[in-house]
Each structure stands twice: as C-alpha cells, then as structure tokens.
N, C-alpha and C positions, 0 to 999 in steps of 0.2 A: 406430449413432446414428440413421440414417435410419429404420431399422425401428422403433425405439422411438418416434420422432415419429409415424410412420404409425400405430402401434398406439394411441397416445394420441388421435390425431385420430379414428380409427374408434370408439374407446370413447366419446368425447364425442359424436360424431354419433349413435351408437346410443342414448345416453342421452336425446337430444332427439328421436329419431325418433317419429313418431306410433305409437300403440299399436294393434294389430290386435284389441283386445278387443271384445267385444260392446257394443252401443250402450247397454245398461243400465248405469247408474252405481251401483255399490254400494260399500260401505266395503271389501269384499274386493278389488275392482278397484283402488281407490285405494291400498291397501296394497301390492299387487303392483307398481303403477306406481312407487311410492316406492322399493321394493326394487330395481327395475330401474335407476332413476336413480342410487341410491347405489352399486350394483355398477359401473355405468359410470364414475362419478366416481372410485371407488377404483381401477379399472383404469387410468384416465388418470393418477392420482397415482403409482401404482406404475411405470408406463411412464416418467413424467417423472423420477422418482428413479433408476431403473435406467439411464437414458440420460444421466445427468449426466457431463460431461467432467471429468477430473481436473485439479486445479490444479497447474501446473508452476512453482512459485515457487522462487526462489533462497533457500535457508534458511541457508546459511553464506557469509559474506563473508570472503574470505581475509585481508583487511586490517583486520579488526575491532579488532585491538590498537591501531591508529593512530587510533582514534576516541575515545580517552580511557582505554583500558585499559592503557596503557604510558606511559613517559616521552616517547616520540616521538609527535608529533601530525601528522596529515595535514591540511595547510591547505586542501585542496580538498573534503574530505568531513566533517571534524570539526565538531561543533556548537560554538556560541559558548561554552557552559558548560564545555567542556573547558579553556578558558583560565583558569578560576578557579584552577587549580592553579599558575598562574604569576603571582606578585605583580606588579602594574603593568599586566598585559595586559588585564584585564577591568575595565570594559566597553568603554572607548573603542577601544583598539587591536584588541581581539578583534572588536568589531563591524565595524570597517573591513575586517579580513581576511576575515570570512565574507561580507560584502555585496559585495565587489569581486572575488571569484574568478570563474572558475577561473584557476589559475596554472600556467604551464608549468614554472617553477622556483621554488625558495624565494626567490631574489633578486628575483623580480617583486613581492614585497610592499612593497618600498621605493619603488615607483613608484605607489603608491595615492594618488590625488588628496586633498589636504587633510590629509595625514599631518604631524603636528608633529614637531619635533626630539626631543622627549621620547618620543614613541611610537616613533620610529625607534630610539632608544637602547634602549628596552625590548625591541623586536623583535630587535635585534642581540644582546642578552643571551641570548635563548632560541633564536637561529637554529639552533644545532646540534641542537636537539630537533625541528625541523620537517622534514617531507618533503612533496613535492608529487606525489601519486599521481593517476592519471586520475580525473576526477569520476565518481561512481556516482549514477545517477538516484535510487536508493533512499535516499541520504543527503543529497544536495544540497538536496532540498526542505525538509528540517527543520534546516538549518544555523543559522538564526537563532532559532527558537522551540522547538526540541527536541520538537516534536509536542505541546506543552502548549497545547491549545486550550481555552480557558475562555470 
C-alpha cells in the first residue's frame, strides 16, 4: 500500500516537473508535454486503484430471520414495519418498542414509559413471538424508518 502511494506521488510530481525541452516553443513540444502529463496522470490513477484496500464488510447476519423473515421477531434489531404482521401492534405499540430499546429481556418492553393498558395487552398476546438478541449497529440505525429516506 505504501509503495502504491509512493508511486502515485512520484507520478504526479513527474507530471508537473519542469520540462527540460529547448526554449523554443513549438506545437510539437506542446504535444509532447501533454503526452507526458497524461502518462503521469494515468500512472497515478493506476497506482491509486491498485492500492485500494479491500472492504471487510459483514455480509451475512446470522439472526436475519428474526428481522421479519420468520414468526419470531427480535425486539432489539427488527424494524417497525415487521410489526405490521401482528394486528394491533402497528403503529403505536410497535413505535414505542423500537424507539425505547435496547432491551435485555422481552419482559423489559412492559416498562416502556407511556404504555397504555391496551398496548400492554396486545404485546402480551404476541410475547411468545419476541426475542431480545444483542443490538447490532447495522440494524439499530434503521429500526424506525427502514432506510426509506425520501
């Protein structure tokens, strides 16, 4: 990586270095100067691309099924829209669950401030379908709006 950066710096510096051409300015000298510049710029571009570091992203989340792909829902990572499958949960109770997390246990959802008796009743109905897995930064950020930025 350091070698690629050094090569690109040298190539750029060479492209902007003064030309040792004769003092007479002709169209031929201008053409040669342009070719030298383009060659240096291309070398810098190749060096930059060749030295790019690989992206080490997590591609597979082992608990992906709990984000809406199964009947069990992870209350710490699932998006608010997952609760659409549970009549009575969306939008009020679901919104309170996703905005007041993370939770250590499923039973923690009953201590959400401002929860009505009706919302508690609906949550109790679906409690067996909830699981509280550790929050994942990849999913917590979009729990409320599901990445729908308009």
